[in-house]
C-alpha positions, 0 to 999 in steps of 0.5 A: 498448544505452541505459543506465538513468540511474534506476529508481524504484520504488513499494512499498505494505504494506498491513496488517490492524490493526484494534485500530488502529480504535476502531469498524467506520468507516473501513476504512483509515487511510493511515500514510505513506511511507519513501523511500530512494535509493541512487546509481542507485535510489530506493524510495518505501513506502507504509503503510496500515493496515486495519480487520481481523484478517486480509490476506484480508480487504482486498480486501472493505475496499477494495470498501467504501472505493470503494462509500462514496465513489462514494455521497458527494455529492461525487463528483467530489472524491471521484474520484482516491480512486475511482481509487486504490483501483480501481487498489489493487484491481487490482494486490492481484490482479495477482500478478507484483506480489506479493512477500513484504516484506523483512525489514529493512522489517518490523523497521524498522515493529516498532521505529517504527510497528506493533509487533504487525506479522506479516509473514506477515499482510500484502500487500507490492506492488513494481513500477517506477515510472518509469525514466530512460534516459541 
């Protein structure tokens, strides 16, 4: 049997944060990533906020992002962003990727970036992003 040398996890936390936006546009903003590594595991959590009040509204804002990008005159330059949001839309409908966010992550973000964060009003996606066998 093969031995797994390294497992990489990729996680994304999508947060409704209407209070962080002054207008109805932009629809979303990438806050950045949190990266952690153990001896054999590595995890990257990407954090995005959305211009809405409820997590159920995030899907429609992703559609708005895709449509706005498709309407852009520089469509070829925007293709990677269109692909990102199209993939994100698929991921939030995949029940196997949806998880409860860890309390430690929520507490860390409350302490450092988003004080009004509500664990019950987010979308947390988690899955294996890479696997290296020995």
